[in-house]
Residue, then its C-alpha position, 0 to 999 in steps of 0.5 A: m475140242s475135248n473140253s466144253l466151251s459152255s462156260i467160256f462166256k463167264v470170262t472177262n467181257f472187253s466190250k464195255l471197256l472199249r465202249i468207255a474208251g470210245v466215249l472218252v476219245l469222241c470229245g471233239h469228234a462227234t457227228a451231228v445226228s438229229a434225235a428224230d432220226s437216231d433209230s432209223p435204219a438209215d442212221i443205224f446202218s450208216k454208223l461206222p463199224p466200231a473197229a476197222d482193223i485189229k492186230l495182235s501184238p507178237d506175244g498176244t497181250k495187246a491189240v492195236i485197233l482202228r476204233a471208230m471216233g466220230d467221222t472216221y477211225g483213230v488208233i487205240l491200244m488195248d492191253f488185255e492183261k491190264s484191262k487198259v485202253q489208251l489212245l495212240m493217235a487221234p483221227d483228223p478226217d479233214n487231212f487223212s484217215f488211217r487204213w491199217c495198223r500193226f505191231a512192228n515189234e512189242s513196243r512199236v506200231v506202224c500205221s498206214i494213212r491215206s492223205y489228200i494231196e495236190l498232184q501237179a501236171g507232169q509230176i509223175g510223167i512216165g514216157r508219154r503218160f502224165y497226170n493232169d492237175a488233180r486232187t487225189v489221195a496218197t498213202r504214207l507210213l507212221a510209227v508210234d510207240i505203244d505209250g503214244k510217244n515218238v510219232m514219226q513219218l517213216i518216209k521223209p518227204k522231199v520238198t520242191q524248192q521255190g523256182g526249182d523242178l517238181v520233186w518226186n515223192p512216191r504216191i504209194q508208200d505203205n507196201v510192206i513186204s516183210w515185217l522182219d520178225n527177227d529184226p525189231d528195228h526194221i521192215l522191208v518196203q517197196l517204193a517207186i523212187e528210182d523209177r516212177l513205175f517199178p519199185s525198188v526194195y528198201k530196209l527201213n528203220i522204224r525208229t530213225n526213218r533211215q532207209q537202205k536199198v536192198k534191191s534195185y527195181k527191175a523193169g516189169i516187176f511191180q510186186w516183190f515177195a519175201d519169205e517168213n525170214g525176210e529173205l527176198r525170194n521173188g518178184a512178179g509183174f507184167s511185160l509192158n508190151s504184151e501185158t503177159f504175166k512174168a515173174v523172177s526168182v531172187r537168190g542173193r544178187k542173182i535174179s533169174t526168170l521164173d518159168t510160169s508157163q504151167l501156171s495159167s492159160d488165162g489171167a495172172p496167177n495169185i501168189h499167197d505165201y511161202l512154205k518150207n523156208g521160202k523154197t515153195l510158193l503157194v499160188s492160185a492159178s488155173v493151170g491150163g483149166d477153167r477154174q483156179k486151184l491152189v497149188e505148191v510151186d517151186a520158188t526157184t524153177g516155177d515147177i508145180l509140186d502139188t495141188v493143195l485144193e480145187h473145186d469143180r464149181y468155184d475158184i480157189t482164191g484164198p487167202a491161205l493161212v500159213k503158220n511157221g512155214e506150214l499151211i494150216g488152212v485156206r479160206t474158201t468162197f463157195d455158196k457160203r464163206g468158209y475154211h478148208w482146214i489142213d490143221k485138223d485140231l484147229g478145224s475142230e476148234y473152229r467148228a466147236l466155236l461156231k456151235q457155241l457163239p451167241g446167235n449160231p453164226s455161220f462164219l468165223e473170219l480169222i482177223s489176227a493171230d499172235k506169233n504162236w497162235d495162242r491168241l486169235v481175233l475172230k469175226a463172227s457173222g452170218n445166219k441172221t447175225v450182225p458181225r461180232y469180234y471176239l478174242y479167243s485164247r488157246g494154246k498156252y492159255k486156258k481156252s476162253i473167248s471174250a467179246l470185243f465189239s459188235d457192229y450196228a449195236k442198235a439194230d434189232q438182232n431179230k430183224i437181221a436178214e440172211p442172204t440166200l443163194v438162188q439161181y436163175k436162167s438168163r435169156d440166152g440160157m446161162d445160169i446166173p447165181a445171185y443172193l436174195t435177201l428178204p425182209v424179216g417179218i413181212e410176207s415175201k409177196n409183191l415186195p418193192t425190190l432193189i436190184m443191186p449189181h456189184g462193182g468191179p465189174y470183175s468181182r463178185d457178191t457173197d453171203r457176207f453182211d452188207y450194210w446197204v442190203q441190211y438197210a434196204a431189208a429193214r425198210g421192207y425191200a427185197v434185194l437181189q444181188p446177181n453175179f452176172r456174167g463177168s463176175t469172178g469166182y466161177g471160172n475163166e469161161f464165166r468171167n470172160a463171158g462178160h468181155n465187151q458186154w457192158g450194158r449188153a448181156m451183163q445188163s440183161d442178166l440183171d433184168d432177167g433177175l428182176d423178171w425171175l423175181i416177178a415170176q416167183g411172186i416176190t416182186d411187185p412189177q410196179r415197184s422196182c429200182m436198180m441201185g449200185g456203186s462203181y460198175g453197179g452205178y453204171a448199170a443203174l444208169v444204163a437201166a434208167f435209159k435202157s429198161v425204163d419199162r422195168y424200173k421206176c428209179a435208179v441210184a448210182f454211187a460213184p458211177v462210170t458215165d462215159i465209157n469213151e472217156l474212161i478208155r481215154e483215161q485208161r490209156n494214160f496208164v500202163l497195162s491198160k490194153g487188157s482192161i480196155d479190150k474188155l469194155k471196148d466196142r468201137d462201133n456201138q459204144a454210144e448205145v451203152s454209154p450214159i453220157e451219150q444217152v442223156e436224152n433217153f433218161s426217163i426215170p428219176l435218178l440219184i447220183v452220189h460221188g466223192d471228190v477224191d475218188r481215184t477209182v472213178k474220177i469225179e468228172q464222170s458224174r460232173t459231166l453227166t449231171e451238167a448234161l442231165k440238167a441241160a436236158g431237163a432230166d429228173y435227177q438229184y446229185i450229191e457231191q461229197k467233199n473228201g469223199d472216196h470210192y468207198l463211203s469211208l467217212e461216217s458222215h458220207r455214209r449217212e448222207f448217202l443212205v438218208a438220200v437213198d431213203g427219201f428217194l426210194e420212199r418217193h419212187i417205189g415206197a417201202a412195204k406196207q408192213s415195213v419196219n420203221s425202226l429197228 
């Protein structure tokens, strides 16, 4: 940038205004916290971040924000020109929570909510597949004017009449495929109404909630795509019998098969966006190789036109940044998170901002942009900083940057720990990447340690700010987050090495990480615990019966506990064969299924699970804890009402971390120089 940014921070700071707004709307939504615990790491890092989602209006003068209010998030509108904040919709965590909001036009906002519903047996039968009676979650769309008036549910619910047949309401109703920028009264959504599996496309009026069908469902197509003008261009999905990827091209009423044979030899390609008025698709695909690259694809024929970006060690998975049909940048996840800039001017601005922001963060994430990219919302993090949100004005505005929010405001900024990429050898010679976080101000020697495997398991950890990790570091624990075999982002071969290795090689990769830390002198071999969620919770349970000589305790949030039951449940869903094959071992499944090993649990357990978790059903933990009780095992179980797979409510986050805090203190203790408060 030609002009210095040194004077930028003299402009208006919006954070004080937003704090005042938060206090005003918190009346009646407070979360109980004892004064004694108010500054403990468990309390500090269990606080919800002040904003869960921020989206700018098309003209950039306003933002709609999911603002933390007590146990969850409400919706506020901020007018930057008037320095005014207004509550649009208050939270109601007992019945629903907001997922995201965005401007449909300059005067009306559309929000997604997740609500709790009672699903009745047979209500969504597909062939032989049926759900049992269950309490679960569904998504719905709400619309509201920017003055808070005219709140409306956009998909009218159908009601079962007394004595009549059960009616069908699609569970997922918030899949917006185009915001129709040139039509302020409508959006395009896909809904599984005609068929309960495959969605059709509807034009939905955001003022009257009337809907008009645009395209009928097509067997095998689960997701439709529209270009920047709202023109339906493609659909993608899977063939149900072979579970192979398939795609179609849409031109008016005509639908034709899109040839995707060039794109991928292993796994489904990922469609990002359109270039050049919908003629070209941006796609991440392996293109016959081991790692995914970003390519341009003819949206009508499927021909590969160009390779945009590739890397010799990492997959290129995006997202891609597109402005007015032109690619301007690609987000990358290599050793550290970053961007590859096609727009060199924007790239120069990005690098200059990183140098000028407080704390010298290492990463700026683009959260939102107005229509012309004259205003951007950016989230700064990394390099021992807490995440902070900024409003960056450019283009038609005088260049300036204004503070919006800071996560974990009570945390001592000098005590934030930084994840460092490390690598160690597995026992069979495979290189295992991992992120090591060490507590600040404590000698990195003989530390109590948490091995923290990620969920998925087909995902990966990065250097992002993780509140579990920061809590642990603040308490004086070293934390290792291994990207064990089966993790994504490192190519097909590394991912596929995890197939059929639940509790086996994937598990020994974790143990090998602990052994490496002990060999480095970092970890006290008598004070280690495994802690994880979802698959990571499963791994923690396996450690509790398979590696009891290494670990003193295990913490499992929302864990898989019964692999055979998971397989049986997966069979109720279409496209389940591939996922089942990745974990299925008919001959030896009992060896790595916690429910089959109850008699062998010999270290203390903490298990926490939410009762509306749709990813790992609550029955997985209920069944295991009943068996643990019968076996006389040493365990603690917490079941969270309205709890999901992500600890979305602040009270659940706090309940979890407070329980973890006491559990770890009892069984491995904090470091002698541990930070008692931040």
